[in-house]
N, C-alpha and C positions, 0 to 999 in steps of 0.2 A: 797717633795716627787717626785721622778723622774717619768716623764710621762711613762705610760705603754709601749708606742711604743719603747722607748729606752731600757726598761727592757727586752723586747722580743729580741731586736737586740743583747744586751749583752749576754743573756742566749744562744741564738742560736750560736753566734760566739764562745763563750767559750766552749760550748758543742762540737762543731766541732773540736776544738783543743784537748780537753780531749779525745775524741774518738780515736784520732791517737796515743795517748801515751801508752806506755807499763804499766804493773801493778806496776812497780818500776821506780821512777825518778832516773836515773843514772846521777850524778853530779860530775864533775871534776873541782875543784876550782883553778887549776894551772893558768888558764887565767882569771877567775873571781876574783882571789886574796883573796877573803874572802866571807863569806855568813852569813846573819842574820837568826836566827832560832826563830820563833814566835810560842808560845803555844796557848792554848785556848783563844779565844776572846769573845765568847758568846754574840755577839750583842752589845758589849760595844764600841761604836764608839769613845768615848773620848780617850780610851786606844790606839786604832789603830792610831788616829791622833797624839797622843803624840809620839808614836813610829816613825812615819814618820817625825814629827817635829824635834825630837832629832837625827835621823839617816839618814835623807834624804828619798826622795820618791824612790820607786822601779825604777830601770833603768837598762840598759844593763850592766853598771859597778857598780851597787848597788843591788846585788842579795838578794832575800829573799826565805826562806821556811816557809810556814804557815802550822802548823802541826795539822790541824783539829779542830773541834768544833768551827766553825765560827758563828753559829747561836744558838738560844734558850736562854731564860731567860732574856737577855738584851733587851732594848727597840728599838735598831736599827740594828737588825739582817739583815734586807733587805739591808740597806745601807752598812753594813760591807761586806756582801758577794758580792754585786755588785762592790764595790771598788776593792776587791781582784780579781774578774773576769776581770775587766777592766785592772788591772795590768798584768794579765796573757795574755790577748789579745795583749797588747802593747809590752810585753817583754817575750815571751814564752820561751826564752832561759835562762832567769835569774829569773823568778818567778815560784815557784813550790808549788803546793797545795797537801797536803796529806788528805785522808779522815779521819774523826773522827767518834766517835760513835753517835754524834748528827746529822750527815749528814745521817739521817735514817728516813724514812717516819713515822713510829710509834712514834719515839722519838720527832720529830718536831711537831707532832700532840699533844703530851702530854705536851711539855714544852714551847710552845709559838710561835714558828716561823710561823706555819700555821695560827694562830690567827692574827699575825701581818700582814701577807699577806692579809688575809680576810679584815682586817681593812683598809689597805692602798690601796688596789686594789679590791674594792667590785665587780665591774662589770666583772672583768676577773679573779677572784680568783681561780676558778677551773682549768682553763688552765695553769695559772702561777704555781700553786702548782704542777701540773703534770709535768711541764717543769723542775722546781727545783728538783723534785723527780728523774727524769731521769738523769739530770745533776749530781746530787750527786752520782748516781750509777756508773758514769764514772770516778770519782776521783781516781787517783793512790792510792795504798794501803800504800806504804812507800817510803822512799828515801834512796839511798845509796850514800854516799859522800866520795870522795877521797880527802883528805886534803894535800896530798904530804908526810905527815909523818904517817898518820893513815887512817883508813877507818871507817866511822860512819854509823850506821843504825838509821834512824830517823823514828819513827812510833808513832801513836797517843797513843795507850794503852800500849802494852808490848808483851811478848813472853810466851811460855809454852814449855813443853817437847815434844809436838807433832808438833811443827812448822817445816814444810818442805818448804824451800824457793823455791826450784825447782817447787814444786807443786803450790805454791802461785804465782810464776812468770808466770805460764802458764794457770791459771784458767780464765774463762770468768767472769770477775768481775761484770759486770752489770746484771748477772743472779740473784744476791742477791739484787735486786732493791726494794723489798717490805719492808723488815725489817729483821735485824738479830735477833730480838726478836720472829720472826716467822720462823720456819724451812722452807727452800725452797721446791718447788715441784720438783720431779725428772724429768729429761729430758724425761724419758719414762712415759708419762702421766698415772696416775692411779696406778703406782707401787711405792714401797718404795724406799727411797734414796739408791743408791749404796754406798758401803764403801767409794769410792773416793769422791762421792758427799757429804757424811756426814763429811768426813775429811776436805774437802774444807770449808764447812760451819763452823765447829768448830774452825778451824784455823783462819778464818776471824774474828770470835767472839773474839778469844784470842788476836789477833793483835790490835783490836780496844777497848777492854774492860779490859784486864788484868792489874794488879797492882803489883809492887814489894812487897814482903812479909814484912809487918811492923815489924814482929818479927824475921826476917832473918831465918825462918825455911827452911830446905832443901826441895828440890823437889817442887811439885805443890800441892796446897790444895784448897778447896772450898773458894771462895771469899765471906765472910759473908756480906760485905758492898754493894755488887751488886747482881743482880739476874742472872748474866752471868759470864762466864769465870772463872779465878782463880787467886790466888796469886802465884807468882813465886819466888823461893829462889835464894840466891847468887850462888849456885852450878849450877842452870839452866842457869843463866846469863853467868857464866864462860864457860860452855860446849857449849852454843849456839854461843858465840862470837868466841871461838876457832874453832869450826866446820865450821863456815861461814866466817872466816877471817876478823872479825870486831874487832875494838879496843874499841868501846864504843857504848852503846845504849842510844839514846836521845829520850825521850818521853814526853808526856804532861798528860792530862786526870785527874790530881789530883790538888786540891788547895794546895798551899804551903805557909806558913806564909811569907817567904821572896820572894815568886815568883819562887823559884827554890830549888832543894835539890839534893845532891849527895848521892847515896846509893850503896850497893853491892861493897864495896872496890873502890869507885869512878868510877865504870864501868857503872853505870846507872845514868843519869842526867834527872831530871824532870824539865821542863820549863813551867810555867803557866803565861799567859800574861794578864789575866783579873783581875785588881786590885779591892779590895773591892767587891769581887764576891758574888753576891746573899746576900748582906747585911753583909758579913764578913769583917774583918779588915786586910785581907792579902795584901801584896804588889804584884805587877805584875813584870814580868821579861822577858827579851829576852836574847839570847846568840848570840855571834858572834865568828865564827871560822875563823882564818886567815890561809892562805896557809903556809904550813910547820911549823905550831906551834903544840905543843903537848897537849894543853888544851884550852878551850874556855875562852872568856871574858864574864862575866855576868853583865848585866845592870839591876838593880832593880829600881822600882819607885812605888809611891803610889798616888792614885787619891783623897786622903783625902781633898786636897785643890785645886782640879782641877777647872780651869775656865770653864764657860759654853761653850758648843761646838761651839756656833757661834762666840766666842771670840778667839778661837784658830786660829793660822795662821802658815804658813810654813816658815815665814821669819827669824825665830830665828837663824838657823844654816845653811841655804842653801846659798851657795855662788852663785855669778852671773852665773858661768859656770854650776852649778848644777840645776839652774832654768830650768824647762822643756821648757818654751817658748823660752828662750834665746838659749838653746841647739838646739831646732828645727831650729832657724834662722841660727845658726852656721853650722848646717848640710847643709842647702841650700847654704850658702856662700862657704863652702868647695867644694860642688859639682859643683859650677860655678866658681871656682877659676881661671881657665885659661881664661875664657871669661871676668871676671872682670878685671884681670890684663891687658888684651888686650885693653879694653875700657879705663882704667885709663891711660895707657901709650899713647894711642892715644890722650887723652885730655891734657896730659903733653907734649906739643909740644917742650918745651925748655929743657926737660929732667932734671927737678929740683927735681924730686921725690915728688912734691907738685901739688895738683890741688885745685881749689876753692871749697868751701863748697857746692855751688849750683851744680857744675858739679858732685861732689861726690854723692850727694843725688839723682840726676837725674839718674846717672849710676846704683846706688843700686836699685832704683825703677824699671828701665827698664830691667835690666839683671835678677833680681830675680823675677820680675813680682809680687812684693808685695808692696802695697801702704801703707807705714807706715810714721810717722813723723820723717824721717831720720835726719832732722836738730836737733831735740831734742835728738835723740838716739845716736848721733855720739860719745859721750864720752864713751859709752859702747863698741864700736867696733873699734875705730880708734884714733890715736893721731893727734894733730894739733899744729901748732905754728903760729907765726906772718905771715908766708908766705902762710899758708893754711893747707890743709889736707895732712898728711903724709900717703898716701894710702898703701904703702908697709907694714906699721906697722900692718895692719889688716891681710894681706895675709901671713905674716911671723910668726904670733903668733900661728896660728892653723894649724894642719897638721894631716894626717892619721898616726897612730902610728905603722908604719912598714917601716923602712928606706929602705928596699929592693924595695919598690914600688916607691920611689921618683926618677924616671928616666925621660928620655926625653919624654916618651909617657904618659904624665900626663892626656891628654884628655881621653884616654881609661879608666884610673882609675877613673876619675870623672864620666864618663858614667856608669861604674859599680857601683859607689857609689850611683848615682841617682836611679839605678835600683836594689839596694841591697835587697829590700823587695821581688821583683819578683824573684830575684836569689835565695833567701831563700826558696820561695815557690817551685821553681824548685828543689832545693836541697832536700826538704822533699818529693817531688814527686818521685825523683830518689831513695831516701833512703826508698824503699818500706817496708823493714823489720825493720825500725826504729832502726837500729844499731847505728846511730849517725855519720856515715861516708860514703863517696862514693869514688870511685877511682878518681885519677887525670884526667884520660882520660874523664870520664863521666862529671866531673865538667868543664873541658876545653870545651867540646862540648856544655854544657849549656851556657857558657859565649859567645861562638861564635854565637850560635843561638840567644841569647838575643841581641847582638850588631848588627848582620846582620839585624835582624828585626827592631832594633831601628833606624839605620841610613838609611836603605833602599837602600844602595849602594853596599853592599857586600864588600866594601873596608876596610877590617879589617886586622890588622897586626897579623896573626895567630901565628907567631913565638913569638911575644911579649906576647900574651895571654898564650902560653905554659910556657913562662918564669914566668909570674905572678902566674900561677897555681902551678908551682914548688916552688916558694917563699912562697906560702900559706901553703905548706906542711912543717910545722915548724919542725916536728920530723923526716922528711924524711923517712916515712914508706910507701910511695906510695899511701897514702889515705888522703883525706881532711875530718877532722871532724868538727862538729858544732862550737866548741870553736876556732879552727884555722880560720874558716871562719869569725866569728864575730870579732876576734882579728884583722883581716886584715882591718876591716872597722871601727875601733875605732878612734874617733877624740880626740886629746889631746890638752890641753892648755900648750904651752911650758913654760909659766910663771905661771903655776898653783900654788897657795899657798900651804903651808904645810898641810898635811892631817888633817882633822877634827877629825879623829878617834884615835888619840894617847891618849888612855885612860888606866887607871889601869885595872888589871884583873877583879876586881869586882867594879862596880861603882853604888852607891846609889844616886838617885836624888829624890827630892820631887817636885811634880807638883801641 
C-alpha cells in the first residue's frame, strides 16, 4: 500500500493538470502515430499490468486513452487509479483520461471504492475520499481523436437525441461533483434548475450512462437495465456522427463476451478491458488505432490463467530502448552530447576514436553527475574492441528526431532539451485559452527568456533561435502546437529494431 504522503502528492498534482484541461481531450495522432484505447478496468490491477506488459508502458511515444470506470468492484481500485494518474503526470501530452459513470461519489460509495480507501487509509480516509471526489469531477467528459483518415468520438457511455456538443464543451463540468444520480442544485440557490442547467445534467447522464439499443430500435427509449439515461438506436448514431463530423463512436460501459463488440453498422465499438469481470467469464480487450488507418486493431485476452500480480513483470516485450530507466539515461546523454564529445576527444590525444574503459567511465560519471556502475553498463551504451571504448558509437546512435535541428549550434538545442519541461510549462502558461498552440513569436520569446536566464550572460544567438522556432512550425501555419513541440524533442534510436506492434487486426491471447 503506497504511503498516504505520496497518494496526496499524486492526487494534488494530477488534479492541477486536470483543472487546466477543456471538457474534451482533443487528440491528433499525426505525430503520436497511434493510440491505445482502454475500456473499463474496475480496480482489476492484473488486467492493467497485462495491458502494459503486452503493449509497453505509457510514454511520450506510446499514448493511451483510458475510457472511464477505473474504480469499484475490483480489489485494487486505489492502485489502478494511482497508476493512471502517475502516467498522466509524467506524460500529459500522451495519456488521456475520460470520466466514467463510476467516477461518481454515490456510485463509489455503493460499489466498493470508498470502502477500499477506508480499509487502506483508515487515518486519513475522509480527506482522501474528498480529494478523490473532487479530482473525479475534473476528469474530461470525452475525447475527440483525429486519425488522419477519420475522426473518432471516445466517450464512456454513449449518446442520445439531446446531445449538444457545443453545450457540453462549454459547461462547468465540476459543478456535477456530487453525483449524477442526484440532480444538481441551481446556480441560483433555492430556485429550480433552469432549462439549460437541466439540459446539461441530462446530457452528462446520457454521455456516461447510455447504451446502444440491443434490439436496434430507432430513436431513444427507456434503458430498462439501468436507472438512468436511455438506449440509443442506429438512426441516432448515424445522425449524431454526421452532424458532428465523426466517423465512429467508441465507448465502454458494458461487459462483452469477447471484450469488444461492433454495433450500429460498425459505427459503434464497445471496448471493455476488465476480464472475468465480477465473476463472469468474459474476455478483456483494448483497441489500437494507427495513423491514417480506417479501422482499429483489437487485442483480446482472458485472465483465466493469469499469474499472481506479484509475479507479473514488464520484461516480456519491452526492449532496452523502451525501458523507462534506460530512456531517462539516454535523455541525459543526449542533453550533454556536446560536452561528452568534448571530454572524450580531449582524452583521445592520438585521435584513435578510442579511449580506455576507465576514462570513459570517469567521463560519464563526471559529465552526467550520475554515480552508476558504468563499467558494468558499458555494453548497453557503447561499443568496444581490443583497443578500448569506441566512444563515437554512443554519440552517433541516438539523436533528436528532427534533422532541421542538427546544425552547428548544437549547444543551444541541448540547453533547450535539458529545459524542455520548463519550456512546456511556459508553453501552457502562454496558451491561456488551452487551444493547444501559440504563435511563433511568443514561443521564440519564451526560448530566449529561458536561455538568457539559464546561462546568465545574455549571449544568446537570437537569429538561430528564430530559425529553430521556424523549423518547429512543421505545417508552416505561423503557430507552434503541442505535437510539433514534442516531436522536436523526441529521441530516436537510429538502430531501433522492427516495431513490436506488427499484429493482425484482431489478436487473441491467453494470459
